[in-house]
C-alpha positions as CSV (number, residue, x, y, z in Angstrom):
1,X,107.5,92.7,92.1
2,X,105.4,89.9,90.7
3,X,101.7,88.9,91.1
4,X,100.9,86.1,93.5
5,X,97.4,84.5,93.3
6,X,96.1,82.6,96.4
7,X,92.8,80.9,95.9
8,X,90.9,80.2,99.1
9,X,90.2,76.5,99.8
10,X,86.7,75.1,99.9
11,X,85.4,74.2,103.3
12,X,86.3,70.7,104.4
13,X,89.0,70.1,101.9
14,X,91.9,69.4,104.2
15,X,94.6,68.7,101.6
16,X,93.8,71.9,99.7
17,X,93.7,73.8,103.0
18,X,97.2,72.6,104.0
19,X,98.6,73.6,100.6
20,X,96.9,77.0,100.8
21,X,98.5,77.8,104.2
22,X,101.8,76.5,103.0
23,X,101.7,78.9,100.1
24,X,100.9,81.7,102.5
25,X,103.9,80.9,104.6
26,X,106.1,80.9,101.5
27,X,104.7,84.2,100.4
28,X,105.4,85.7,103.9
29,X,109.0,84.6,103.6
30,X,109.3,86.2,100.2
31,X,107.9,89.5,101.6
32,X,110.5,89.5,104.4
33,X,113.3,88.6,102.0
34,X,112.5,91.5,99.7
35,X,111.9,93.9,102.6
36,X,115.3,93.1,104.0
37,X,117.0,93.6,100.6
38,X,115.1,96.9,100.2
39,X,116.2,98.1,103.6
40,X,119.9,97.2,103.0
41,X,119.9,98.7,99.5
42,X,117.7,101.8,99.8
43,X,116.9,102.7,103.4
44,X,120.2,104.5,104.3
45,X,122.2,101.3,104.9
46,X,125.1,103.3,106.5
47,X,123.0,103.2,109.7
48,X,123.8,99.5,110.0
49,X,127.4,99.2,111.1
50,X,129.8,96.3,110.6
51,X,129.9,95.9,114.4
52,X,126.1,95.5,114.5
53,X,126.2,92.9,111.7
54,X,128.9,91.0,113.5
55,X,126.8,91.0,116.7
56,X,123.7,89.9,114.9
57,X,125.6,87.1,113.2
58,X,127.0,85.9,116.5
59,X,123.7,86.0,118.3
60,X,122.0,84.1,115.5
61,X,124.8,81.4,115.3
62,X,125.1,80.9,119.0
63,X,121.4,81.4,119.9
64,X,122.5,83.5,122.9
65,X,123.2,87.1,123.7
66,X,125.5,86.1,126.5
67,X,127.6,83.7,124.4
68,X,127.8,86.3,121.6
69,X,129.0,88.9,124.1
70,X,131.7,86.5,125.4
71,X,132.9,85.6,121.9
72,X,133.2,89.3,121.0
73,X,134.5,90.5,124.4
74,X,131.6,92.7,125.1
75,X,128.9,92.9,127.8
76,X,125.6,91.3,127.3
77,X,123.7,94.6,127.7
78,X,125.9,96.2,125.0
79,X,125.0,93.4,122.6
80,X,121.2,93.7,123.4
81,X,121.4,97.5,122.9
82,X,123.0,97.1,119.4
83,X,120.5,94.5,118.3
84,X,117.6,96.7,119.5
85,X,119.1,99.6,117.4
86,X,119.2,97.3,114.4
87,X,115.6,96.3,114.9
88,X,114.6,99.9,115.2
89,X,116.5,100.9,112.1
90,X,115.0,98.0,110.1
91,X,111.5,98.3,111.7
92,X,111.5,94.5,112.1
93,X,112.1,92.2,115.1
94,X,115.1,90.0,114.5
95,X,114.9,87.8,117.6
96,X,112.3,86.6,120.1
97,X,112.8,85.2,123.5
98,X,110.9,82.1,124.6
99,X,111.9,81.5,128.3
100,X,115.6,81.7,128.4
101,X,116.1,80.7,124.7
102,X,116.6,83.1,121.8
103,X,115.0,82.3,118.4
104,X,115.4,84.2,115.1
105,X,112.2,85.7,113.6
106,X,111.4,85.3,109.9
107,X,113.3,88.6,109.3
108,X,116.3,87.4,111.3
109,X,116.4,84.2,109.2
110,X,116.3,86.3,106.0
111,X,119.0,88.6,107.2
112,X,121.4,85.9,108.4
113,X,122.8,84.7,105.0
114,X,123.2,88.3,103.9
115,X,125.1,89.2,107.1
116,X,127.5,86.2,106.7
117,X,128.0,87.2,103.0
118,X,128.8,90.8,104.0
119,X,131.3,89.7,106.7
120,X,133.0,87.2,104.4
121,X,133.4,89.9,101.7
122,X,134.9,92.3,104.3
123,X,137.3,89.7,105.4
124,X,138.2,88.9,101.8
125,X,138.8,92.6,101.2
126,X,141.1,92.9,104.2
127,X,143.0,89.8,103.1
128,X,143.4,91.1,99.5
129,X,144.7,94.4,100.8
130,X,147.2,92.8,103.1
131,X,148.3,90.5,100.3
132,X,148.8,93.4,98.0
133,X,151.0,95.0,100.7
134,X,152.9,91.7,101.1
135,X,152.2,91.7,104.8
136,X,151.3,88.6,106.8
137,X,148.7,90.1,109.1
138,X,145.1,89.9,109.9
139,X,142.6,87.2,110.7
140,X,143.4,83.5,110.8
141,X,140.4,81.3,111.4
142,X,141.0,77.6,112.2
143,X,138.8,74.7,113.5
144,X,140.5,71.7,114.9
145,X,139.3,68.3,116.2
146,X,139.8,68.1,120.0
147,X,142.5,65.5,119.8
148,X,144.8,68.0,118.0
149,X,144.6,70.4,121.0
150,X,147.9,68.9,122.2
151,X,150.0,70.1,119.3
152,X,148.2,72.8,117.3
153,X,148.5,75.5,120.0
154,X,152.3,74.9,120.0
155,X,152.6,75.2,116.3
156,X,150.4,78.3,116.3
157,X,152.5,79.8,119.1
158,X,155.8,79.3,117.2
159,X,154.1,80.8,114.1
160,X,153.0,83.9,116.0
161,X,156.6,84.5,117.2
162,X,157.4,85.2,113.5
163,X,154.1,86.9,112.6
164,X,152.9,88.9,115.6
165,X,150.3,90.9,113.6
166,X,148.3,87.8,112.8
167,X,145.0,87.6,114.7
168,X,144.2,83.9,115.3
169,X,140.8,82.4,116.1
170,X,141.1,78.8,117.1
171,X,138.1,76.6,117.7
172,X,138.3,73.0,119.1
173,X,135.3,70.8,118.3
174,X,134.2,67.3,117.5
175,X,134.3,65.7,114.1
176,X,130.6,66.2,113.3
177,X,130.7,69.9,114.0
178,X,134.1,70.3,112.2
179,X,132.6,68.7,109.0
180,X,129.7,71.1,109.2
181,X,132.0,74.1,109.5
182,X,134.1,72.7,106.6
183,X,131.0,72.4,104.4
184,X,129.8,75.9,105.3
185,X,133.3,77.3,104.6
186,X,133.5,79.0,108.0
187,X,137.2,78.7,108.5
188,X,140.4,79.2,106.5
189,X,141.0,75.5,106.9
190,X,140.4,72.7,109.4
191,X,142.7,70.1,111.0
192,X,141.5,66.5,111.2
193,X,142.8,63.0,111.3
194,X,140.4,61.3,108.8
195,X,139.3,63.0,105.6
196,X,135.6,62.6,104.6
197,X,134.8,60.9,101.3
198,X,134.2,63.0,98.2
199,X,136.3,65.0,95.7
200,X,135.3,68.5,96.8
201,X,138.2,68.9,99.2
202,X,141.9,69.5,99.2
203,X,143.9,67.8,102.0
204,X,147.5,68.4,103.1
205,X,149.1,65.7,105.3
206,X,151.5,67.4,107.6
207,X,152.1,65.3,110.7
208,X,152.0,61.6,111.8
209,X,149.1,60.6,114.1
210,X,150.0,57.5,116.0
211,X,147.2,55.7,117.9
212,X,148.0,53.4,120.8
213,X,146.2,51.4,123.5
214,X,146.7,52.9,126.9
215,X,146.0,51.5,130.4
216,X,146.8,52.4,134.0
217,X,150.4,51.5,134.9
218,X,149.3,48.9,137.4
219,X,147.0,47.1,134.9
220,X,147.6,43.3,134.6
221,X,148.4,43.7,130.9
222,X,150.8,46.6,131.4
223,X,154.0,44.5,131.2
224,X,152.8,41.9,128.7
225,X,154.2,41.6,125.2
226,X,152.4,40.8,122.0
227,X,148.9,41.1,123.5
228,X,146.3,39.7,121.1
229,X,143.6,42.0,120.0
230,X,141.0,39.4,120.8
231,X,142.0,39.5,124.5
232,X,141.0,43.1,124.7
233,X,137.3,42.2,124.2
234,X,137.3,41.1,127.9
235,X,138.4,44.6,129.0
236,X,136.4,47.7,129.7
237,X,136.9,50.4,127.1
238,X,136.5,54.2,127.3
239,X,135.7,55.6,123.9
240,X,134.8,58.9,122.2
241,X,131.3,59.5,120.9
242,X,130.2,57.8,117.7
243,X,131.5,59.5,114.6
244,X,134.8,60.6,116.1
245,X,137.9,59.9,114.0
246,X,139.7,57.8,116.6
247,X,136.7,55.6,117.3
248,X,136.1,55.1,113.5
249,X,139.6,53.8,113.1
250,X,139.2,51.4,116.0
251,X,135.8,50.2,114.8
252,X,137.3,49.4,111.3
253,X,140.1,47.4,112.9
254,X,137.7,45.4,115.1
255,X,135.4,44.7,112.1
256,X,138.4,43.5,110.1
257,X,139.1,40.9,112.7
258,X,135.4,40.1,113.3
259,X,135.5,41.4,116.9
260,X,133.2,43.6,118.9
261,X,133.9,45.8,121.9
262,X,131.0,47.8,123.3
263,X,132.2,50.9,125.1
264,X,132.0,50.8,128.8
265,X,131.7,54.7,128.8
266,X,131.5,57.3,126.1
267,X,133.3,60.5,126.8
268,X,133.5,63.8,124.9
269,X,137.2,64.5,124.8
270,X,140.6,62.9,124.8
271,X,141.4,64.6,128.1
272,X,138.3,63.1,129.8
273,X,139.3,59.7,128.5
274,X,142.9,60.1,129.8
275,X,141.6,61.0,133.2
276,X,139.2,58.0,133.1
277,X,142.0,55.6,132.3
278,X,144.3,57.0,135.0
279,X,141.4,56.5,137.4
280,X,141.2,52.9,136.5
281,X,137.9,53.0,134.7
282,X,139.1,51.1,131.7
283,X,141.5,51.0,128.6
284,X,141.4,53.4,125.7
285,X,142.7,54.2,122.2
286,X,144.5,57.6,122.2
287,X,146.8,59.6,120.0
288,X,150.4,59.4,121.1
289,X,150.6,63.3,120.8
290,X,148.3,63.5,123.9
291,X,150.3,61.3,126.2
292,X,153.8,62.8,126.7
293,X,153.2,64.3,130.1
294,X,151.3,61.3,131.5
295,X,153.9,58.8,130.1
296,X,156.8,60.8,131.6
297,X,155.1,61.0,134.9
298,X,154.4,57.2,134.9
299,X,150.6,57.7,135.1
300,X,149.8,55.9,131.9
301,X,151.2,52.8,130.2
302,X,151.1,52.1,126.4
303,X,150.2,48.4,125.8
304,X,152.0,46.2,123.4
305,X,149.0,45.1,121.3
306,X,149.2,43.2,118.0
307,X,148.2,45.6,115.2
308,X,149.3,48.7,117.2
309,X,150.4,51.3,116.9
310,X,148.1,52.4,114.1
311,X,149.9,55.1,112.1
312,X,147.6,57.7,110.6
313,X,148.2,61.3,109.4
314,X,146.9,64.7,110.5
315,X,145.6,66.8,107.6
316,X,144.9,70.4,106.9
317,X,141.7,70.5,104.8
318,X,139.7,73.1,102.9
319,X,137.2,73.3,100.1
320,X,138.7,72.7,96.6
321,X,137.7,76.0,95.1
322,X,138.6,78.1,98.1
323,X,141.2,80.8,97.8
324,X,143.4,81.1,100.9
325,X,144.4,84.4,102.3
326,X,148.1,85.3,102.6
327,X,147.9,84.6,106.3
328,X,146.3,81.2,105.8
329,X,148.7,80.2,103.0
330,X,151.7,81.2,105.2
331,X,150.5,79.3,108.2
332,X,149.7,76.2,106.0
333,X,153.3,76.4,104.6
334,X,154.6,76.7,108.1
335,X,152.9,73.6,109.5
336,X,153.8,71.6,106.4
337,X,157.5,72.5,107.0
338,X,157.3,71.9,110.8
339,X,155.7,68.5,110.2
340,X,158.5,67.4,108.0
341,X,161.1,68.7,110.5
342,X,159.5,66.8,113.4
343,X,159.4,63.5,111.5
344,X,163.1,63.6,110.4
């Protein structure tokens, strides 16, 4: 180890006292970090199973025993039992309960990056073994913006008909959480409609994303032609939360024409917005991919607005230096080919 010298502060010196206790906290964190490393390296690490590490990672990430159990298809008592066994083996508490909430201890915080690294290396090993065998099988981890929920499951379903040994894990989330997962390299790749700025990413356009203005079929504008964008400022609009890709595109268009539309309601998903439009709560900007059933049933009308439709692209995105597994590469090639076929 290394020597650490902590000089006690003089009485009444507030600034030095704060610095002193700050150094103590840093020292405690260092002690936990090295104790965790010592346990994993020298204290018979075979007692910690991969299943326990998976459970710990899930509880930490989700801040919940119940949600971790649901994600891993186990019961909540089974998860609690395995975490208790880990804590007994390590002789350190990993979580503490405050009311109904679960918080990691200093030891839990020290263990988390190590656990994610172990699980990533195990997945990399599995992927390399399958690639050496030339077999497309194993885990496929994808995160997708919620608007893409209307076509990604169909693409994935067709892919699995050809590769039944692939084990997909598909997460639908908003743009902010998707960018966080992308930055943390938590998935094989993500699917989004607007690529963030920066040069640390590789993006593959694979499908057209057409944005339109929708209204109830009995709306006064439903049968009008060449509706001016300015006239929409008089209408109530249902929009996604700030930061969503669709809202960003609409905001840029309004700014370009020096117009402003304040949302009448903010809703968390395209499905909620569709339901709101059909209920007569207002107009909305939606992806054409999400409207086929409602259009065919005559429950929604696409308005003929100047400047619309806005044609964008859907992208598969991953970090520039990331090496894709054989499964991920095969699925990426599949959606690129499917996208070209659909647009012919």
